[in-house]
N, C-alpha and C positions, 0 to 999 in steps of 0.2 A: 400305549399309556406313552412313551415317548411323543407322538401326534399332537396327543392331550395335552402334553405338558408346555408343546411346541406353541400353540397355539392359547395357553391359559400367560405366557409370555408377552405374543405377540399384543394380547388383548391386551396386558396390564401396560404397553409399551403406546399404546395406541390412546390409552385414557392418559396418560402423562405426557404424551406428546399434546393431546389437546389441550391441558393446562398451562403448557408453554403458548400455546396459540392462543387461548384467553386474556393471558399475562400480557402478551405481545400486542393484541389487537387493543389493549388498553393503553398500554405504553404509546401507538401509534398514534391514540386519538388525543392524548395529553400534548405529544409532540406538534400534530399539528393546527392544536389551538395554541400552542406555545407561539408558533410559527405566525401563526394568522396575526395574533398580537400585535405579536413584534412588527408586524408589516403595517396593522393599524395604527400603533403607532407611528410609525413613521411616515407613512402616507394613508390620502385619505381614499384611495381604490375605488376610481372612479371606473376603472378598468379592471374588470375581472379574470383579465388572463394574468396578471401579475401575482393576483392570489392564486390561482390555479393549483400549482404545487403546494400549497395549504392543504386543498380545500379534498385532492386526491391522497392525502396522505392521513386526512381524517373518514374518506369513506372507507378505504379499505382496514384503515383500522375498525371501525363499524362491521365490515362485511365479514373480515378474520375473529372475531369476538362474535357473531353469532353464528358461523360455523363452527366454531369449537364446540357450541351446544348439541352440536348434529352428530360430530366424532364422539362427544364426552358421552351421549345416552346409546348411540349406537351402539359403542365397544360396551359398555354399562351392560346395556340389555340383548344384546348381540343380534341388535337389528340387520337384518343385511341391506334393508331399504335406508336405514338411516347411515350407514357406515358406508353406502353406495354411494349417497348425497355429500359426503362428509368429504369424501376423494374428488369425486367430480367438481365441486365447489373448489375444494383447493387447487386442483389442476386449473380453474379455472382462473382462480387468484395469483397463481403464479402467470400463467401466460400474461397477464394483464400488466403481472411488474414488469417484467423483459418488453413489455409495449410500450409501459412507461417511460420504464431507461432510455429506450429508445429515441422515444421521442425526446424527456430530456435534455439527449446530446443535441439531436438534430435541429432543436427549435430553442437552441440555448443562446443562440444572435439574435432571436425575437423578443425573449424574456429580457434580455438585457433592453432593445430598444425600447420594450414598453416599460421598463422602469426609468430608464433617461426620460419617453414622454411623459411618465406621472410625473420627475421632478421638475420639467419645467412648466406643467399644468401649473403646480404650486407654486411654483417663482411669478409667475405671472398674476395668478389668482392672489400674492400673498398682503398687498395692502385693501383688496375689498374683499376678502373671504376670512372669517374670522378663525375656520377650523382648518383652513390650508395654511394661516398664520402660523397657527399652533402643530400643527404638523410638521411642517418645514422646521419651527425653530427647536423642536424634541429633536427629530432627523438631525440638527447640526450639532446641537448639543452634545448626542449619543454618539457619534459617529465624527467628532472631532473635525466636522468638515463643513466648507461653505461652497455653494453655490451644484450645480449641477456635473462640470465640469473640472471649474472652479473656480475660484472667485471670482474671476473678473468676468463670467454669467452676468452678476447683479447688475452690469453696467449695461445692460439690453433692459433692463426691467424699467419701467415709469416708477417714480416715486424714491429712486437709486439711482439714474443715471444722470440725472440735472447736478447730482451733486458727488456724484462719484463715492458714494458710501455702501455699507454692505448689511445686514441687519445684524443686530446685537449677539444673537447668538453663534454671529460667524465667532467674537471674539473669543481668546483663550483664555481660561480661568484664570490668567495672573496677570491681565493686560490690567491698563488704566482706563480712567475716564475717556470717554467718546472714543475708544479704541475701534471704532466701525470707521472712523471720518479720517480720508486719508491710509486708506487700511496697509499695512506690510506684511513682510510673514514672522515679525516680530510681536504684532498686535493681535496678528486675526489667523486663524487655521485657513489654509491656497489651498488645500486638494480636495480637490472634487469630493461631491458624496456618491455620486457614479459609481467613482472604484475603490473606495474606502466598502462601500456594500457590497461592491465583487473580492475585494478579499476579506470582510466575514464571512460572505457565504464559501469562499473556495478553503476557508480554515475549519467549516462546521461541514461541507459535504464530504470529507473524509470520514468524520463520523457518523453520518447516516448512509453511505454508502457501506462500510462495516457492518452494520443494523443489519442496512437490506441484505447482505449476503449470508451473515446470520439466521434471519429467515430463511429467507430461501433457504439454505441446505436443509434446517427444521425443516421445510415444505418439502422436501421431497423425500426427506422418509420419514413424515406423518403418509404422505401419498401410500410409500411403497409399504408401511406397513398395512395398513386402511385397505390395500388389496389383498394380502394374506389375509387378512383377517375374514375377507369378505369372502376366499375362497374357500376358508376354514370353515365358516359357516354355512355355506353352501353345499359344504361336502357332508355336511352332519355331525363334526366331530363333536366331541360332550367338551365344552370350554372351560366350563362353571368348575 
């Protein structure tokens, strides 16, 4: 009787954790879409590696969403096959998340270089590509920055180096007319967009890391409870 009560408890816990995973999956998809939208508003993203983190977040969210289906149905119907599938897939997702975290740390410098290259490409195409101009203007206004590393980067760009000006999007909000001519720190933002974007990412990476650790913790519990339920189903305990 005690074993049956214990298995009923495990079954309810597996079902409950899968509801949490389902919500987490939706949340990750939403987060990934938000990150991708923010990147698309800032850069035209010709280099897919720059949008890699957003794609990974969306993919993991979608997979978790569908994996939770196996867990819920398996727990409700006491299906050994479905619960086993859930446990195996959840374990694989957990390992993929660890690998992604390691890869993100190892290739963080490459990501920085990719962002810098994208910024320079946008700047070089500023005068002859409407999309590049709109993306760069939006980026400089949003992050209150100018150029890739600093505002003097525009001195190397055709159309600006001849008269030593910068785009109007570099101007401070309280600046006067023609603030982009003979720019100074009083009239324009002098800090480069690469640095301000890095600061934004560092500020938000703590939240992302905390959420990831929370999800990983629940995944470990979910795997453990699923294994207990698998053992109970295979042993023929009356769970219902």
